[in-house]
C-alpha positions as CSV (number, residue, x, y, z in Angstrom):
1,M,0.0,0.0,0.0
2,A,1.4,3.4,-1.0
3,I,1.0,6.5,1.2
4,S,0.7,10.0,-0.4
5,I,2.5,12.8,1.4
6,P,1.7,16.4,0.2
7,F,4.5,19.0,0.0
8,F,3.7,21.7,2.6
9,G,6.3,24.5,2.5
10,K,6.7,27.8,4.1
11,I,5.2,30.8,2.5
12,G,7.9,32.3,0.3
13,S,10.1,29.3,0.6
14,D,12.5,28.1,-2.0
15,I,11.4,26.0,-4.9
16,Q,10.8,22.4,-3.9
17,S,12.8,19.8,-5.8
18,L,11.8,16.4,-7.0
19,A,14.5,13.8,-7.9
20,P,14.2,12.0,-11.2
21,N,12.2,8.8,-11.1
22,T,10.2,9.9,-8.1
23,R,6.6,8.5,-8.1
24,V,3.9,11.2,-7.8
25,N,0.1,11.8,-8.0
26,R,-1.6,15.0,-9.0
27,A,-4.8,16.2,-7.2
28,S,-7.7,17.2,-9.4
29,A,-8.0,20.8,-10.4
30,L,-10.6,22.9,-12.2
31,G,-11.2,21.2,-15.5
32,E,-8.4,18.7,-15.0
33,P,-8.9,15.1,-13.7
34,E,-6.8,13.5,-10.9
35,R,-3.8,11.7,-12.2
36,I,-2.2,8.8,-10.4
37,D,1.2,6.9,-10.5
38,G,3.3,9.3,-12.5
39,I,7.1,9.3,-12.8
40,V,9.1,12.5,-12.6
41,L,11.5,12.8,-15.6
42,Y,13.1,16.2,-14.7
43,Q,12.3,19.5,-13.1
44,V,12.8,23.0,-14.4
45,G,12.0,25.7,-11.8
46,K,8.5,25.3,-10.5
47,R,7.4,22.8,-13.1
48,A,8.3,19.1,-13.6
49,K,8.0,16.9,-16.6
50,V,5.9,13.9,-15.5
51,C,5.3,10.7,-17.4
52,W,1.7,9.4,-16.7
53,G,2.0,6.3,-18.9
54,P,3.4,5.2,-22.3
55,G,3.5,8.3,-24.5
56,K,1.6,10.5,-22.0
57,S,4.1,13.0,-20.5
58,R,3.5,16.7,-19.6
59,M,4.8,19.6,-17.6
60,E,3.1,19.8,-14.2
61,P,3.3,22.5,-11.5
62,V,5.4,21.1,-8.6
63,D,3.1,22.5,-6.0
64,K,0.2,20.4,-7.4
65,L,2.2,17.1,-7.1
66,V,2.0,14.7,-4.2
67,M,5.0,12.3,-3.7
68,I,4.1,8.6,-3.2
69,V,6.0,7.0,-0.3
70,E,5.9,3.2,0.0
């Protein structure tokens, strides 16, 4: 069973960094469905390139991602 841990940072804190190959979920947002079990490919600033399955990768805001801890 996997446990999701949200990233809670201080207001005005530095950019959170995600290591490559980190497993993440994305909470649903207005007009966007929840996504589960993604793999971080790389991060540029406040956005990370996440692979959501074969051929389905996209840039996601880091603050909307939740790391999966097993």
